[in-house]
C-alpha positions as YAML, in Angstrom:
chain: A
units: angstrom
residues:
- id: 1
  name: MET
  ca: [158.84, 41.73, 155.93]
- id: 2
  name: GLY
  ca: [161.97, 42.87, 154.12]
- id: 3
  name: LEU
  ca: [162.08, 45.08, 151.06]
- id: 4
  name: ARG
  ca: [162.19, 42.12, 148.67]
- id: 5
  name: GLN
  ca: [159.12, 40.61, 150.31]
- id: 6
  name: ASP
  ca: [157.37, 43.97, 150.04]
- id: 7
  name: ALA
  ca: [158.26, 44.10, 146.34]
- id: 8
  name: ASP
  ca: [156.96, 40.59, 145.72]
- id: 9
  name: PHE
  ca: [153.68, 41.45, 147.47]
- id: 10
  name: ILE
  ca: [153.22, 44.65, 145.45]
- id: 11
  name: ILE
  ca: [153.92, 42.86, 142.17]
- id: 12
  name: ARG
  ca: [151.55, 40.02, 142.97]
- id: 13
  name: GLU
  ca: [148.71, 42.31, 144.07]
- id: 14
  name: ALA
  ca: [149.12, 44.77, 141.20]
- id: 15
  name: ILE
  ca: [149.10, 42.11, 138.49]
- id: 16
  name: GLN
  ca: [146.18, 40.28, 140.06]
- id: 17
  name: ARG
  ca: [144.12, 43.47, 139.80]
- id: 18
  name: VAL
  ca: [144.73, 43.88, 136.05]
- id: 19
  name: LEU
  ca: [144.05, 40.32, 134.92]
- id: 20
  name: PRO
  ca: [141.57, 40.44, 132.03]
- id: 21
  name: ASP
  ca: [138.89, 38.11, 133.41]
- id: 22
  name: GLU
  ca: [136.88, 40.76, 135.23]
- id: 23
  name: ALA
  ca: [137.52, 43.33, 132.51]
- id: 24
  name: VAL
  ca: [136.13, 41.01, 129.82]
- id: 25
  name: ALA
  ca: [133.15, 40.20, 132.02]
- id: 26
  name: GLN
  ca: [132.37, 43.90, 132.42]
- id: 27
  name: ALA
  ca: [132.69, 44.53, 128.68]
- id: 28
  name: LEU
  ca: [130.28, 41.67, 127.91]
- id: 29
  name: SER
  ca: [127.79, 42.47, 130.68]
- id: 30
  name: GLY
  ca: [124.37, 42.97, 129.11]
- id: 31
  name: LYS
  ca: [125.77, 42.74, 125.60]
- id: 32
  name: GLN
  ca: [123.39, 41.20, 123.03]
- id: 33
  name: PHE
  ca: [124.75, 39.69, 119.82]
- id: 34
  name: GLY
  ca: [121.49, 39.20, 117.87]
- id: 35
  name: ASP
  ca: [120.44, 36.05, 116.04]
- id: 36
  name: GLY
  ca: [123.46, 35.57, 113.79]
- id: 37
  name: ARG
  ca: [126.54, 33.46, 114.38]
- id: 38
  name: LEU
  ca: [129.10, 34.58, 116.97]
- id: 39
  name: TYR
  ca: [132.79, 33.97, 116.32]
- id: 40
  name: VAL
  ca: [135.69, 34.73, 118.65]
- id: 41
  name: ALA
  ca: [139.09, 35.93, 117.44]
- id: 42
  name: ALA
  ca: [141.66, 36.58, 120.17]
- id: 43
  name: ALA
  ca: [145.17, 37.90, 119.55]
- id: 44
  name: GLY
  ca: [147.94, 39.06, 121.88]
- id: 45
  name: LYS
  ca: [149.78, 38.06, 125.02]
- id: 46
  name: ALA
  ca: [146.53, 38.03, 127.02]
- id: 47
  name: ALA
  ca: [144.54, 36.32, 124.25]
- id: 48
  name: TRP
  ca: [144.12, 32.94, 125.97]
- id: 49
  name: GLN
  ca: [143.00, 34.50, 129.24]
- id: 50
  name: MET
  ca: [140.55, 36.80, 127.49]
- id: 51
  name: ALA
  ca: [139.14, 33.99, 125.34]
- id: 52
  name: LYS
  ca: [138.79, 31.74, 128.38]
- id: 53
  name: ALA
  ca: [136.80, 34.43, 130.17]
- id: 54
  name: ALA
  ca: [134.57, 34.98, 127.12]
- id: 55
  name: SER
  ca: [133.97, 31.25, 126.79]
- id: 56
  name: ALA
  ca: [132.95, 30.97, 130.43]
- id: 57
  name: LEU
  ca: [130.39, 33.74, 129.95]
- id: 58
  name: LEU
  ca: [129.04, 32.92, 126.48]
- id: 59
  name: GLY
  ca: [129.36, 29.14, 126.36]
- id: 60
  name: ASP
  ca: [127.45, 27.48, 123.51]
- id: 61
  name: ARG
  ca: [126.53, 30.87, 122.06]
- id: 62
  name: ILE
  ca: [130.00, 30.83, 120.46]
- id: 63
  name: GLU
  ca: [130.06, 29.16, 117.05]
- id: 64
  name: ALA
  ca: [133.86, 28.86, 116.86]
- id: 65
  name: GLY
  ca: [136.99, 30.72, 117.82]
- id: 66
  name: VAL
  ca: [140.71, 31.08, 117.21]
- id: 67
  name: VAL
  ca: [143.30, 32.19, 119.77]
- id: 68
  name: VAL
  ca: [146.78, 33.39, 118.78]
- id: 69
  name: THR
  ca: [149.13, 34.07, 121.67]
- id: 70
  name: LYS
  ca: [152.78, 33.91, 122.71]
- id: 71
  name: TYR
  ca: [154.66, 30.68, 123.29]
- id: 72
  name: ASP
  ca: [153.91, 29.09, 126.68]
- id: 73
  name: HIS
  ca: [150.83, 31.29, 127.16]
- id: 74
  name: VAL
  ca: [148.17, 28.66, 126.37]
- id: 75
  name: LYS
  ca: [147.08, 27.12, 129.68]
- id: 76
  name: GLY
  ca: [144.65, 24.52, 128.36]
- id: 77
  name: GLU
  ca: [141.89, 23.85, 125.87]
- id: 78
  name: ILE
  ca: [138.94, 26.20, 125.41]
- id: 79
  name: PRO
  ca: [135.67, 24.71, 124.07]
- id: 80
  name: ARG
  ca: [135.05, 25.38, 120.35]
- id: 81
  name: MET
  ca: [138.34, 27.26, 119.98]
- id: 82
  name: ARG
  ca: [141.65, 26.49, 118.29]
- id: 83
  name: CYS
  ca: [144.71, 27.83, 120.08]
- id: 84
  name: PHE
  ca: [147.99, 28.81, 118.41]
- id: 85
  name: GLU
  ca: [151.24, 29.78, 120.10]
- id: 86
  name: ALA
  ca: [153.53, 32.00, 118.04]
- id: 87
  name: GLY
  ca: [156.54, 34.31, 117.95]
- id: 88
  name: HIS
  ca: [156.93, 37.59, 119.84]
- id: 89
  name: PRO
  ca: [158.31, 40.27, 119.45]
- id: 90
  name: VAL
  ca: [159.23, 39.01, 115.98]
- id: 91
  name: PRO
  ca: [156.46, 37.17, 114.09]
- id: 92
  name: ASP
  ca: [157.12, 33.64, 112.85]
- id: 93
  name: GLU
  ca: [155.40, 30.99, 110.75]
- id: 94
  name: ASN
  ca: [153.06, 30.13, 113.61]
- id: 95
  name: SER
  ca: [151.97, 33.78, 113.76]
- id: 96
  name: PHE
  ca: [151.05, 33.56, 110.10]
- id: 97
  name: ALA
  ca: [149.32, 30.18, 110.50]
- id: 98
  name: GLY
  ca: [147.22, 31.34, 113.45]
- id: 99
  name: THR
  ca: [146.23, 34.52, 111.65]
- id: 100
  name: GLN
  ca: [145.27, 32.58, 108.54]
- id: 101
  name: ALA
  ca: [143.05, 30.38, 110.70]
- id: 102
  name: VAL
  ca: [141.25, 33.52, 111.87]
- id: 103
  name: LEU
  ca: [140.86, 34.77, 108.31]
- id: 104
  name: ASP
  ca: [139.50, 31.41, 107.17]
- id: 105
  name: MET
  ca: [136.98, 31.50, 110.03]
- id: 106
  name: VAL
  ca: [135.62, 34.93, 109.03]
- id: 107
  name: SER
  ca: [135.72, 34.37, 105.27]
- id: 108
  name: ASP
  ca: [131.97, 33.84, 104.73]
- id: 109
  name: LEU
  ca: [130.28, 36.10, 107.27]
- id: 110
  name: ALA
  ca: [126.81, 37.54, 106.84]
- id: 111
  name: ALA
  ca: [125.53, 40.92, 108.00]
- id: 112
  name: GLU
  ca: [123.76, 39.38, 111.02]
- id: 113
  name: ASP
  ca: [126.97, 37.68, 112.25]
- id: 114
  name: THR
  ca: [129.34, 39.09, 114.87]
- id: 115
  name: VAL
  ca: [133.07, 38.73, 115.46]
- id: 116
  name: LEU
  ca: [134.05, 39.16, 119.10]
- id: 117
  name: PHE
  ca: [137.61, 40.43, 118.70]
- id: 118
  name: LEU
  ca: [139.70, 40.17, 121.89]
- id: 119
  name: LEU
  ca: [142.87, 42.18, 121.48]
- id: 120
  name: SER
  ca: [145.86, 42.71, 123.74]
- id: 121
  name: GLY
  ca: [149.45, 43.86, 123.53]
- id: 122
  name: GLY
  ca: [151.78, 41.72, 121.48]
- id: 123
  name: GLY
  ca: [149.18, 41.38, 118.76]
- id: 124
  name: SER
  ca: [151.38, 43.21, 116.28]
- id: 125
  name: ALA
  ca: [153.69, 40.18, 116.10]
- id: 126
  name: LEU
  ca: [151.14, 37.48, 116.86]
- id: 127
  name: PHE
  ca: [148.35, 38.58, 114.52]
- id: 128
  name: GLU
  ca: [149.98, 39.00, 111.16]
- id: 129
  name: LYS
  ca: [149.60, 38.28, 107.47]
- id: 130
  name: PRO
  ca: [152.55, 40.00, 105.85]
- id: 131
  name: LEU
  ca: [152.47, 41.60, 102.42]
- id: 132
  name: ILE
  ca: [156.21, 40.98, 102.12]
- id: 133
  name: PRO
  ca: [158.17, 37.77, 102.79]
- id: 134
  name: GLY
  ca: [158.13, 36.74, 106.44]
- id: 135
  name: GLU
  ca: [161.92, 36.88, 106.72]
- id: 136
  name: GLU
  ca: [161.94, 40.44, 105.44]
- id: 137
  name: LEU
  ca: [159.23, 41.48, 107.91]
- id: 138
  name: ALA
  ca: [161.22, 39.88, 110.73]
- id: 139
  name: GLY
  ca: [164.30, 41.81, 109.63]
- id: 140
  name: ILE
  ca: [162.46, 45.13, 109.61]
- id: 141
  name: THR
  ca: [161.00, 44.38, 113.06]
- id: 142
  name: LYS
  ca: [164.49, 43.64, 114.39]
- id: 143
  name: GLN
  ca: [165.79, 46.90, 112.91]
- id: 144
  name: LEU
  ca: [163.04, 48.84, 114.69]
- id: 145
  name: LEU
  ca: [163.71, 47.08, 117.99]
- id: 146
  name: ALA
  ca: [167.47, 47.64, 117.78]
- id: 147
  name: CYS
  ca: [167.26, 51.36, 116.98]
- id: 148
  name: GLY
  ca: [165.00, 52.14, 119.94]
- id: 149
  name: ALA
  ca: [161.84, 53.03, 118.00]
- id: 150
  name: ASP
  ca: [158.85, 53.40, 120.30]
- id: 151
  name: ILE
  ca: [155.76, 51.24, 119.90]
- id: 152
  name: VAL
  ca: [153.78, 53.87, 117.99]
- id: 153
  name: GLU
  ca: [156.59, 54.29, 115.47]
- id: 154
  name: MET
  ca: [156.96, 50.54, 115.10]
- id: 155
  name: ASN
  ca: [153.27, 50.00, 114.53]
- id: 156
  name: THR
  ca: [153.01, 52.84, 112.02]
- id: 157
  name: ILE
  ca: [155.48, 50.95, 109.85]
- id: 158
  name: ARG
  ca: [154.07, 47.47, 110.49]
- id: 159
  name: LYS
  ca: [150.50, 48.47, 109.58]
- id: 160
  name: ARG
  ca: [151.50, 49.18, 106.03]
- id: 161
  name: LEU
  ca: [153.34, 45.91, 105.57]
- id: 162
  name: SER
  ca: [150.37, 43.81, 106.71]
- id: 163
  name: ALA
  ca: [147.09, 42.54, 105.30]
- id: 164
  name: VAL
  ca: [145.33, 42.67, 108.70]
- id: 165
  name: LYS
  ca: [146.70, 45.69, 110.57]
- id: 166
  name: GLY
  ca: [145.55, 49.30, 110.44]
- id: 167
  name: GLY
  ca: [141.82, 48.51, 110.22]
- id: 168
  name: LYS
  ca: [142.23, 45.95, 107.45]
- id: 169
  name: PHE
  ca: [140.97, 43.01, 109.54]
- id: 170
  name: ALA
  ca: [137.68, 44.80, 110.19]
- id: 171
  name: LYS
  ca: [137.30, 45.39, 106.46]
- id: 172
  name: LEU
  ca: [137.81, 41.66, 105.87]
- id: 173
  name: CYS
  ca: [134.99, 40.90, 108.33]
- id: 174
  name: GLU
  ca: [132.44, 43.02, 106.43]
- id: 175
  name: PRO
  ca: [129.45, 42.90, 106.29]
- id: 176
  name: ALA
  ca: [129.51, 41.36, 109.79]
- id: 177
  name: HIS
  ca: [129.77, 43.48, 112.94]
- id: 178
  name: VAL
  ca: [132.99, 43.47, 114.98]
- id: 179
  name: TYR
  ca: [132.77, 43.95, 118.74]
- id: 180
  name: SER
  ca: [136.33, 44.63, 119.89]
- id: 181
  name: ILE
  ca: [137.43, 44.37, 123.52]
- id: 182
  name: VAL
  ca: [140.90, 45.86, 123.95]
- id: 183
  name: LEU
  ca: [143.44, 45.47, 126.74]
- id: 184
  name: SER
  ca: [145.70, 48.48, 126.21]
- id: 185
  name: ASP
  ca: [149.50, 48.24, 126.30]
- id: 186
  name: ILE
  ca: [150.26, 51.66, 124.81]
- id: 187
  name: LEU
  ca: [150.44, 54.90, 126.76]
- id: 188
  name: GLY
  ca: [147.36, 57.06, 126.28]
- id: 189
  name: ASP
  ca: [145.39, 54.08, 124.87]
- id: 190
  name: PRO
  ca: [145.53, 55.00, 121.14]
- id: 191
  name: LEU
  ca: [143.18, 52.39, 119.70]
- id: 192
  name: ASP
  ca: [144.69, 52.52, 116.25]
- id: 193
  name: MET
  ca: [148.12, 51.61, 117.63]
- id: 194
  name: ILE
  ca: [147.34, 48.84, 120.14]
- id: 195
  name: ALA
  ca: [148.46, 45.66, 118.35]
- id: 196
  name: SER
  ca: [148.63, 47.91, 115.26]
- id: 197
  name: GLY
  ca: [144.86, 48.45, 115.27]
- id: 198
  name: PRO
  ca: [143.47, 45.56, 113.17]
- id: 199
  name: ALA
  ca: [139.90, 46.78, 113.78]
- id: 200
  name: TYR
  ca: [140.34, 50.53, 114.12]
- id: 201
  name: PRO
  ca: [140.84, 53.33, 111.57]
- id: 202
  name: ASP
  ca: [144.48, 54.37, 111.17]
- id: 203
  name: SER
  ca: [145.32, 57.90, 112.34]
- id: 204
  name: ALA
  ca: [148.81, 57.98, 110.78]
- id: 205
  name: ASP
  ca: [149.33, 58.68, 107.11]
- id: 206
  name: CYS
  ca: [151.95, 57.60, 104.59]
- id: 207
  name: ALA
  ca: [154.05, 60.70, 105.19]
- id: 208
  name: LYS
  ca: [154.44, 59.71, 108.84]
- id: 209
  name: ALA
  ca: [155.54, 56.20, 107.86]
- id: 210
  name: PHE
  ca: [158.16, 57.54, 105.45]
- id: 211
  name: ALA
  ca: [159.41, 59.99, 108.11]
- id: 212
  name: ILE
  ca: [159.95, 57.13, 110.59]
- id: 213
  name: ALA
  ca: [161.79, 55.06, 107.98]
- id: 214
  name: GLU
  ca: [164.03, 58.04, 107.26]
- id: 215
  name: LYS
  ca: [164.55, 58.84, 110.96]
- id: 216
  name: TYR
  ca: [165.97, 55.39, 111.71]
- id: 217
  name: GLY
  ca: [167.58, 54.73, 108.36]
- id: 218
  name: LEU
  ca: [165.55, 51.55, 107.85]
- id: 219
  name: LYS
  ca: [166.78, 49.22, 105.13]
- id: 220
  name: LEU
  ca: [163.71, 48.47, 103.01]
- id: 221
  name: SER
  ca: [163.16, 46.58, 99.79]
- id: 222
  name: ASP
  ca: [161.47, 48.36, 96.88]
- id: 223
  name: LYS
  ca: [158.26, 46.47, 97.62]
- id: 224
  name: ALA
  ca: [158.29, 47.42, 101.32]
- id: 225
  name: ARG
  ca: [158.94, 51.06, 100.45]
- id: 226
  name: LYS
  ca: [156.06, 50.99, 97.95]
- id: 227
  name: LEU
  ca: [153.74, 49.58, 100.64]
- id: 228
  name: LEU
  ca: [154.61, 52.48, 102.94]
- id: 229
  name: GLY
  ca: [153.00, 54.68, 100.31]
- id: 230
  name: GLN
  ca: [149.68, 52.81, 100.26]
- id: 231
  name: GLU
  ca: [147.08, 54.40, 102.53]
- id: 232
  name: THR
  ca: [145.27, 52.46, 105.28]
- id: 233
  name: PRO
  ca: [141.50, 52.62, 106.09]
- id: 234
  name: LYS
  ca: [140.48, 55.91, 107.70]
- id: 235
  name: GLU
  ca: [136.82, 55.00, 108.36]
- id: 236
  name: LEU
  ca: [135.14, 51.78, 109.58]
- id: 237
  name: SER
  ca: [131.37, 51.48, 109.95]
- id: 238
  name: ASN
  ca: [131.14, 47.92, 111.29]
- id: 239
  name: VAL
  ca: [133.17, 48.16, 114.51]
- id: 240
  name: GLU
  ca: [132.37, 48.87, 118.16]
- id: 241
  name: THR
  ca: [135.34, 49.09, 120.53]
- id: 242
  name: VAL
  ca: [135.68, 48.96, 124.33]
- id: 243
  name: ILE
  ca: [138.94, 49.49, 126.26]
- id: 244
  name: THR
  ca: [139.05, 47.25, 129.33]
- id: 245
  name: GLY
  ca: [142.38, 47.97, 131.00]
- id: 246
  name: SER
  ca: [145.56, 50.02, 130.81]
- id: 247
  name: VAL
  ca: [148.72, 51.01, 132.66]
- id: 248
  name: ARG
  ca: [146.64, 53.47, 134.71]
- id: 249
  name: ASN
  ca: [144.90, 50.53, 136.34]
- id: 250
  name: LEU
  ca: [148.26, 48.87, 136.95]
- id: 251
  name: CYS
  ca: [149.66, 51.97, 138.69]
- id: 252
  name: ALA
  ca: [146.52, 52.37, 140.79]
- id: 253
  name: ALA
  ca: [146.72, 48.74, 141.88]
- id: 254
  name: ALA
  ca: [150.42, 49.09, 142.76]
- id: 255
  name: LYS
  ca: [149.64, 52.24, 144.77]
- id: 256
  name: GLU
  ca: [146.95, 50.44, 146.75]
- id: 257
  name: ALA
  ca: [149.32, 47.55, 147.48]
- id: 258
  name: CYS
  ca: [152.05, 49.95, 148.67]
- id: 259
  name: GLU
  ca: [149.62, 51.72, 150.95]
- id: 260
  name: THR
  ca: [148.49, 48.39, 152.38]
- id: 261
  name: LEU
  ca: [152.09, 47.87, 153.49]
- id: 262
  name: GLY
  ca: [152.24, 51.31, 155.12]
- id: 263
  name: TYR
  ca: [154.04, 53.32, 152.46]
- id: 264
  name: ARG
  ca: [152.95, 56.87, 151.73]
- id: 265
  name: THR
  ca: [152.70, 56.57, 147.97]
- id: 266
  name: VAL
  ca: [153.01, 58.92, 145.01]
- id: 267
  name: VAL
  ca: [152.26, 57.93, 141.40]
- id: 268
  name: LEU
  ca: [154.84, 60.00, 139.54]
- id: 269
  name: THR
  ca: [153.47, 59.17, 136.10]
- id: 270
  name: ASP
  ca: [151.63, 56.56, 134.09]
- id: 271
  name: GLN
  ca: [153.16, 57.92, 130.90]
- id: 272
  name: LEU
  ca: [156.84, 57.00, 131.37]
- id: 273
  name: THR
  ca: [158.64, 56.82, 128.04]
- id: 274
  name: CYS
  ca: [162.40, 57.25, 127.93]
- id: 275
  name: GLU
  ca: [165.59, 55.22, 127.99]
- id: 276
  name: ALA
  ca: [165.39, 52.46, 130.61]
- id: 277
  name: ARG
  ca: [168.74, 53.52, 132.04]
- id: 278
  name: GLU
  ca: [167.57, 57.13, 132.39]
- id: 279
  name: ALA
  ca: [164.43, 56.02, 134.24]
- id: 280
  name: GLY
  ca: [166.52, 53.95, 136.65]
- id: 281
  name: ALA
  ca: [168.88, 56.86, 137.30]
- id: 282
  name: PHE
  ca: [165.91, 59.18, 137.84]
- id: 283
  name: LEU
  ca: [164.35, 56.92, 140.48]
- id: 284
  name: ALA
  ca: [167.73, 56.67, 142.20]
- id: 285
  name: ALA
  ca: [167.94, 60.47, 142.27]
- id: 286
  name: ILE
  ca: [164.52, 60.63, 143.91]
- id: 287
  name: ALA
  ca: [165.71, 58.11, 146.50]
- id: 288
  name: LYS
  ca: [168.66, 60.32, 147.42]
- id: 289
  name: SER
  ca: [166.34, 63.27, 148.02]
- id: 290
  name: HIS
  ca: [164.06, 61.40, 150.41]
- id: 291
  name: GLN
  ca: [166.38, 59.52, 152.73]
- id: 292
  name: ASP
  ca: [165.50, 61.37, 155.91]
- id: 293
  name: GLY
  ca: [161.75, 61.74, 155.58]
- id: 294
  name: GLY
  ca: [160.93, 59.84, 158.74]
- id: 295
  name: GLU
  ca: [158.26, 57.73, 157.05]
- id: 296
  name: SER
  ca: [158.09, 54.89, 154.57]
- id: 297
  name: LEU
  ca: [157.72, 56.19, 151.01]
- id: 298
  name: ALA
  ca: [156.88, 54.66, 147.65]
- id: 299
  name: PHE
  ca: [157.17, 56.29, 144.23]
- id: 300
  name: ILE
  ca: [155.54, 54.67, 141.19]
- id: 301
  name: ALA
  ca: [156.23, 55.20, 137.49]
- id: 302
  name: GLY
  ca: [154.21, 53.31, 134.90]
- id: 303
  name: GLY
  ca: [154.73, 53.21, 131.17]
- id: 304
  name: GLU
  ca: [157.16, 51.67, 128.76]
- id: 305
  name: THR
  ca: [160.83, 52.54, 128.44]
- id: 306
  name: VAL
  ca: [163.11, 51.70, 125.53]
- id: 307
  name: VAL
  ca: [166.56, 50.16, 125.22]
- id: 308
  name: HIS
  ca: [169.21, 50.97, 122.65]
- id: 309
  name: LEU
  ca: [171.13, 47.78, 121.91]
- id: 310
  name: THR
  ca: [174.86, 48.38, 122.25]
- id: 311
  name: GLY
  ca: [175.89, 44.82, 123.14]
- id: 312
  name: SER
  ca: [174.98, 41.19, 122.72]
- id: 313
  name: GLY
  ca: [173.95, 40.27, 126.26]
- id: 314
  name: LYS
  ca: [170.64, 39.06, 127.67]
- id: 315
  name: GLY
  ca: [168.03, 41.25, 129.31]
- id: 316
  name: GLY
  ca: [165.03, 43.53, 128.90]
- id: 317
  name: ARG
  ca: [164.00, 47.09, 129.58]
- id: 318
  name: ASN
  ca: [162.76, 46.42, 133.12]
- id: 319
  name: GLN
  ca: [165.96, 44.63, 134.05]
- id: 320
  name: GLU
  ca: [168.07, 47.48, 132.64]
- id: 321
  name: LEU
  ca: [165.98, 50.04, 134.53]
- id: 322
  name: ALA
  ca: [166.48, 48.25, 137.83]
- id: 323
  name: LEU
  ca: [170.19, 47.62, 137.35]
- id: 324
  name: SER
  ca: [170.73, 51.26, 136.37]
- id: 325
  name: ALA
  ca: [169.13, 52.33, 139.64]
- id: 326
  name: ALA
  ca: [171.48, 50.07, 141.62]
- id: 327
  name: VAL
  ca: [174.39, 52.45, 141.04]
- id: 328
  name: GLY
  ca: [172.51, 55.48, 142.37]
- id: 329
  name: ILE
  ca: [171.03, 53.84, 145.47]
- id: 330
  name: ASP
  ca: [174.30, 52.13, 146.45]
- id: 331
  name: GLY
  ca: [174.88, 52.62, 150.17]
- id: 332
  name: LEU
  ca: [171.56, 54.30, 150.90]
- id: 333
  name: LYS
  ca: [169.45, 53.03, 153.78]
- id: 334
  name: ASP
  ca: [166.53, 50.59, 153.34]
- id: 335
  name: THR
  ca: [165.99, 51.52, 149.70]
- id: 336
  name: ALA
  ca: [164.97, 49.36, 146.76]
- id: 337
  name: VAL
  ca: [163.90, 49.77, 143.13]
- id: 338
  name: PHE
  ca: [162.09, 47.17, 141.06]
- id: 339
  name: SER
  ca: [160.51, 47.19, 137.64]
- id: 340
  name: VAL
  ca: [158.30, 44.56, 135.99]
- id: 341
  name: GLY
  ca: [156.42, 43.91, 132.79]
- id: 342
  name: SER
  ca: [152.80, 43.11, 133.56]
- id: 343
  name: ASP
  ca: [152.81, 40.25, 131.05]
- id: 344
  name: GLY
  ca: [155.49, 38.39, 133.00]
- id: 345
  name: THR
  ca: [158.13, 38.53, 130.26]
- id: 346
  name: ASP
  ca: [160.76, 41.23, 129.90]
- id: 347
  name: GLY
  ca: [162.40, 41.18, 126.51]
- id: 348
  name: PRO
  ca: [163.47, 37.76, 125.20]
- id: 349
  name: THR
  ca: [163.89, 36.34, 128.72]
- id: 350
  name: ASP
  ca: [161.98, 34.24, 131.25]
- id: 351
  name: ALA
  ca: [162.05, 37.08, 133.79]
- id: 352
  name: ALA
  ca: [159.36, 39.70, 134.29]
- id: 353
  name: GLY
  ca: [161.87, 42.29, 135.45]
- id: 354
  name: GLY
  ca: [164.47, 43.10, 138.05]
- id: 355
  name: TYR
  ca: [164.92, 44.07, 141.70]
- id: 356
  name: VAL
  ca: [167.84, 45.94, 143.28]
- id: 357
  name: ASP
  ca: [168.44, 47.45, 146.68]
- id: 358
  name: ASP
  ca: [171.05, 49.53, 148.46]
- id: 359
  name: GLY
  ca: [173.41, 46.54, 148.66]
- id: 360
  name: THR
  ca: [173.18, 45.23, 145.08]
- id: 361
  name: ALA
  ca: [176.05, 47.27, 143.61]
- id: 362
  name: ARG
  ca: [178.37, 46.20, 146.41]
- id: 363
  name: GLN
  ca: [177.29, 42.57, 146.05]
- id: 364
  name: LEU
  ca: [178.10, 42.62, 142.33]
- id: 365
  name: ALA
  ca: [181.40, 44.43, 142.86]
- id: 366
  name: GLU
  ca: [182.48, 41.66, 145.22]
- id: 367
  name: GLN
  ca: [181.94, 39.27, 142.29]
- id: 368
  name: ASN
  ca: [184.04, 41.53, 140.02]
- id: 369
  name: ILE
  ca: [180.97, 42.55, 138.02]
- id: 370
  name: ASP
  ca: [181.08, 46.12, 136.69]
- id: 371
  name: ILE
  ca: [177.51, 47.42, 136.30]
- id: 372
  name: TYR
  ca: [178.51, 49.97, 133.66]
- id: 373
  name: GLN
  ca: [180.09, 47.28, 131.50]
- id: 374
  name: VAL
  ca: [177.08, 45.02, 132.02]
- id: 375
  name: LEU
  ca: [174.72, 47.75, 130.84]
- id: 376
  name: GLN
  ca: [176.93, 48.53, 127.86]
- id: 377
  name: ASN
  ca: [176.61, 44.88, 126.84]
- id: 378
  name: ASN
  ca: [172.86, 44.85, 127.58]
- id: 379
  name: ASP
  ca: [173.46, 41.90, 129.92]
- id: 380
  name: ALA
  ca: [171.35, 42.88, 132.92]
- id: 381
  name: TYR
  ca: [169.81, 39.40, 133.16]
- id: 382
  name: HIS
  ca: [173.01, 37.64, 134.18]
- id: 383
  name: ALA
  ca: [174.04, 40.36, 136.63]
- id: 384
  name: LEU
  ca: [170.65, 40.31, 138.33]
- id: 385
  name: GLU
  ca: [170.75, 36.53, 138.37]
- id: 386
  name: LYS
  ca: [173.99, 36.67, 140.36]
- id: 387
  name: SER
  ca: [172.59, 39.23, 142.81]
- id: 388
  name: GLY
  ca: [169.31, 37.37, 143.31]
- id: 389
  name: GLY
  ca: [167.47, 40.24, 141.64]
- id: 390
  name: LEU
  ca: [165.57, 38.53, 138.85]
- id: 391
  name: ILE
  ca: [161.80, 38.74, 139.18]
- id: 392
  name: VAL
  ca: [160.15, 35.67, 137.69]
- id: 393
  name: THR
  ca: [156.36, 35.47, 137.62]
- id: 394
  name: GLY
  ca: [155.71, 33.30, 134.58]
- id: 395
  name: ALA
  ca: [153.14, 34.33, 132.00]
- id: 396
  name: THR
  ca: [150.49, 36.38, 133.81]
- id: 397
  name: GLY
  ca: [147.71, 36.41, 131.22]
- id: 398
  name: THR
  ca: [147.62, 40.21, 130.98]
- id: 399
  name: ASN
  ca: [149.64, 42.91, 129.26]
- id: 400
  name: VAL
  ca: [149.23, 46.56, 130.31]
- id: 401
  name: ASN
  ca: [152.77, 47.96, 130.07]
- id: 402
  name: ASP
  ca: [155.29, 48.11, 132.90]
- id: 403
  name: VAL
  ca: [155.48, 49.50, 136.40]
- id: 404
  name: ALA
  ca: [158.59, 50.62, 138.28]
- id: 405
  name: VAL
  ca: [158.55, 51.27, 142.01]
- id: 406
  name: LEU
  ca: [160.98, 52.96, 144.40]
- id: 407
  name: LEU
  ca: [160.62, 51.89, 148.05]
- id: 408
  name: ILE
  ca: [162.17, 53.68, 151.04]
- id: 409
  name: ARG
  ca: [161.46, 52.14, 154.44]
- id: 410
  name: ALA
  ca: [161.61, 54.28, 157.55]
...
């Protein structure tokens, strides 16, 4: 197989290993929910997949359920559940409608009832009842995305502008018990930050929120600024939480796939957090240092990079990472870099990420495409499209950050 075929195999195997079906099954194994009613609330990019797995295991035990996920992520009906598709990364009216359906479902719970809360990345946008006008919330979200705020900073702000984030959803479910199964998309698995922690006590305080607003010069209305000063729940007595997957699992699965193909493999980190372009340049630098090793090598970096928007093009962080690496590996021998989002969508595009090899820069130059200018315009999608480097998987049903891989074939 060629390098692109190797990349496709690694991506396919790694994502297959972190699909939520088995993780949900493990979290529910032996779990007893008592004699009360059992409701399912699922929110996030992996919500449909997680709810489907729960339905298959619990069947008629489920009284009712609501699923709120990203557009094009619902793959069919689930018995006794209503499914909503909504906006991500910016919430829209369907986000609000789906969330309201959840709140209506849990509005008259008793102490013996249970809410099975299935949470995955993307829930910050998809599971939302704003305390400010929806347009204003969308504007603040766009400001945070454009300035390069990381996911923890974004969620610290969004918790305080929401009626369901930062532990507030769990409070609304009282006196019922909440059993929360979480698919982590944040490095280090901070439960209060994944999907902005609707069912977990908030670790950040108002001072932290104000500091982030000041750091990025956020434009906030008087009402939004006042909300930043209102404290979130710091204790919850009705919640039990289980983490079922994370980027560590994704990196381990990618490593196993690389080794299956004969690569000696090193996981550099599962905590990657920097500019996408810097990560791409770093992997290219590693490639230059290992050109004459005499054996096939693979280097893996998992995490979530950020992009500062300087142009108006089309792309995502994984595509920018890959295209940035193309410059550094230009002319090397049998070398490739690829980066993918485990959810199958990279930024506001239909691609999961990007692939480049030692001939990509030359191929683009022959088409009069300047990679530096492309990156300045944040237009990696169209450049990769012309080099055959787009990675398209479709919605995967999971969401555990990103993985970037450097391959060097002997």
